[in-house]
C-alpha positions, 0 to 999 in steps of 0.5 A: 742326715747325721752331722759331722764335726770338723775341727780347724785351727787358725790364727786368732785374727782370722777367727775374729774376722770370720766371726765378724763376717758371719755376724754381718751375714746373719749366720753362725760361724758354722753355717758361714763356713759351710756356705763359703766352702760350698760356694768355693766348691761350686765355683771350682767345679764350674771352672773345671767343667769349663776347662775340660776341653783344654784339659783334654788337649793338654792330656793329648799334648803330654801324651806326645812323649809316649812311645806309642804316639808320634814325636813332635817332628812327626806331627802335621803343621795343623797338629803342631799349631793345635799343640802350641795353642793348647800349651799357650792356654796353659803357660801363656804366649811368652813361655820359654822355648815357644816358637816365635810367629806361631799361630794362636 
């Protein structure tokens, strides 16, 4: 497989720090950066996979404003609880406008 060169710009201090870490890891700078980026991508993909269900709930909740879906006042109490729980996961329980005493 042919290799591709990518050029990056960074501060001298960052470059030196990366060089020192690469050296400690027994790698050249290229291998070290590829390893770090690959590890970060795997971590991001794992998090995205873990939260896919939450993302789906959010997408459904956001769809509530669409004309083809019911408004908040047309939801059952169980549906309201589910929407509030999804919003809590995204914004936290102390988000502005949250209903006090709602089920989590």
